[in-house]
Structures are given as C-alpha cells and as structure tokens.
C-alpha positions as CSV (number, residue, x, y, z in Angstrom):
1,M,-19.6,-12.1,10.7
2,V,-15.6,-12.4,11.1
3,K,-13.1,-10.0,9.6
4,H,-9.6,-11.1,9.2
5,I,-7.1,-8.3,9.0
6,V,-3.4,-9.2,8.2
7,L,-0.4,-6.6,7.9
8,F,2.8,-7.7,6.3
9,K,6.2,-5.7,6.6
10,L,8.7,-6.6,3.5
11,K,12.1,-7.2,4.5
12,E,14.1,-3.6,3.8
13,N,17.1,-4.6,1.5
14,L,14.3,-5.4,-1.1
15,L,14.3,-3.1,-4.2
16,I,10.9,-1.1,-5.0
17,E,10.4,-3.1,-8.1
18,E,11.2,-6.7,-6.0
19,K,8.3,-5.5,-3.7
20,K,6.0,-4.6,-6.6
21,Q,6.4,-8.2,-8.3
22,I,6.0,-10.0,-4.9
23,F,3.0,-8.0,-3.8
24,E,1.5,-8.7,-7.6
25,H,2.1,-12.2,-7.2
26,F,0.7,-12.5,-3.7
27,K,-2.5,-10.3,-4.5
28,S,-3.3,-12.9,-7.5
29,A,-2.8,-15.9,-5.4
30,I,-5.0,-14.5,-2.4
31,E,-7.5,-12.9,-4.8
32,A,-8.1,-16.6,-6.6
33,L,-8.8,-18.1,-3.0
34,P,-12.4,-17.6,-3.0
35,Q,-12.9,-20.1,-6.3
36,Q,-10.9,-22.7,-3.9
37,I,-12.2,-22.0,-0.6
38,P,-15.8,-21.5,-0.5
39,S,-16.0,-20.1,3.2
40,I,-14.4,-16.8,2.2
41,C,-17.1,-14.1,2.0
42,K,-14.9,-11.3,0.8
43,I,-11.1,-10.9,0.3
44,Q,-8.6,-8.5,-1.0
45,V,-5.0,-7.5,-0.7
46,A,-3.2,-3.8,-1.0
47,T,-0.6,-2.1,-0.4
48,N,0.0,0.8,1.9
49,C,-0.3,4.3,0.2
50,N,1.3,5.9,3.3
51,P,5.2,5.9,3.3
52,S,5.4,7.0,7.0
53,E,3.9,4.0,8.1
54,D,5.6,0.9,8.9
55,W,3.5,-2.0,7.0
56,D,3.9,-2.7,3.5
57,I,0.7,-5.0,2.8
58,V,-2.7,-5.7,4.1
59,L,-5.1,-8.6,3.7
60,E,-8.5,-8.0,4.4
61,S,-11.2,-10.7,4.5
62,E,-14.5,-11.7,5.9
63,F,-15.9,-15.2,6.8
64,K,-18.9,-16.2,8.5
65,S,-17.3,-17.7,11.7
66,L,-14.1,-18.1,13.1
67,D,-14.2,-21.6,12.3
68,D,-14.4,-20.5,8.9
69,V,-11.2,-18.6,9.3
70,R,-9.4,-21.5,10.8
71,L,-10.8,-23.9,7.7
72,Y,-9.1,-21.0,5.6
73,A,-6.2,-20.8,7.1
74,T,-5.0,-24.5,6.9
75,H,-6.4,-24.9,3.6
76,P,-3.6,-26.1,1.2
77,A,-4.3,-23.4,-1.4
78,H,-3.9,-20.7,1.3
79,L,-0.7,-22.3,2.5
80,A,0.5,-22.1,-1.1
81,A,-0.5,-18.4,-1.4
82,G,1.2,-17.4,1.8
83,A,4.4,-19.3,1.1
84,I,4.9,-16.5,-1.5
85,L,5.9,-14.1,1.4
86,K,7.5,-16.7,3.6
87,E,11.4,-15.6,2.5
88,V,10.5,-11.8,2.0
89,K,8.9,-10.8,5.1
90,L,9.9,-9.1,7.8
91,N,7.1,-9.5,10.2
92,R,3.2,-10.1,10.1
93,A,0.5,-8.9,12.7
94,C,-3.0,-10.2,12.5
95,V,-6.5,-9.0,14.2
96,D,-9.9,-11.1,13.7
97,Y,-12.9,-9.6,15.1
98,E,-16.7,-10.2,14.9
99,Y,-18.9,-7.8,14.1
C-alpha cells in the first residue's frame, strides 16, 4: 500500500471566508474522486487546526501501488479538482510512502 500525503499553503492575502469557501469546494471535488477513479482506496481532505503551523490544507489518500498514484495524478477528474487551488495556492508539498 502507498500513502499519498499532500500539503497546501494558500496565499496570505485571502480572507478567512474565501479560504473556507475554497476549502469546501476542493474537499467536495477531491472526496468525490473515488467514484471516478477506482484505484483510490481511501481519500480525505482537512484543514489544519493548528494556527502556529504553516500549511492550510492536507490531502491524505491510499493506493495499492505507486502506479495507482500515477494513474490518479494524471486522471482528468483529479486534474480538474486540483485546478480549484491553482490560482490561490502559495505552495505545495507531497510525500508518498509504502507501508
């Protein structure tokens, strides 16, 4: 199994309400992906509850293999969901690991 964890930092100039709306839109799009991409075993999106940390959003997902992660990453439905953050994200970090 492969765990795929992605962290997003949103632009600082966004209002709290804007960040909340963006997060809800992104969360809905990402958590609908298993119906379109069968290789996803599990997926969830959350906001950081610790204001002293740098990252705003975490995406955590699980796949049977790294090849399945690659299929997910290039799937048109995933690309559309990722586009929600394109103009508002400041930074992104990702880790994939086997367990």
